[in-house]
Phi, psi and omega in degrees: 000321177291321175299318180301314180305306185300317174302306179300324177297318173295325177290323175294310185283329185260000177078010178183185185286153171215162187256144185257158181224169177281132174077163171067190177284164169307150182307139180259163173304144185250159174222141174273119176232158173246119176262099191067236180255012182251123182289132179230132172260115188242131167291144181257113165268111189228011168231167187305312183299315182297307182304320180294318181290317183048232175251032178298139170071358180289123186273344183200158176226143170292161190302318189250033179245148178201189165241131182257126182253129173258113176300144178291336184207152176280125187197192167287157180232161173207129178233145176234181185238026175315130177057016176256121183258356176269134167296127189229162167236143178236142176248120172273132192230141179277176183305324184281356184089007179276128177289122183269326184195151183230133180230146171274137179243151186254126181305138176061019177284125184265346175285126188285149175264104185269157177270149181272345188257148182265005189238055180265132181246339187218154167225144178228117182261126174225163173316132189312129175095349178302315181301297187301324179300328183258005179071025176269119184228171168311133187106334179288166187245145172244127180242153184099007183287140182289158184271000000 
């Protein structure tokens, strides 16, 4: 009954169907991006509520799925792991799609992980180790980012 209610509510608010998932906020629209040569399907969090909820309470991610955070303005960025049970890695990305830095995040950690760079336009969260497992490092480029 709860899932049905969520699907109906999503359809009413979004003007069409949306998919529900276990835990966390309802699934967000997705974008296909290339991280170096690796295809990723990322949910797009592009408003304050979506960015705040992020991947909280989500219990699993498929291997090449993540969440792309579109920042409201280019600036420094800061993320924490409140109510986030998955171990994640985060890439801070500049407006041109260049990865500036990558950090491993600890589940439930409340201490923010701040960017060292002042020109973060996007952040991409993937399961912990995803970037290093694929040889993706700062300086690599992401293509297909929404404007």
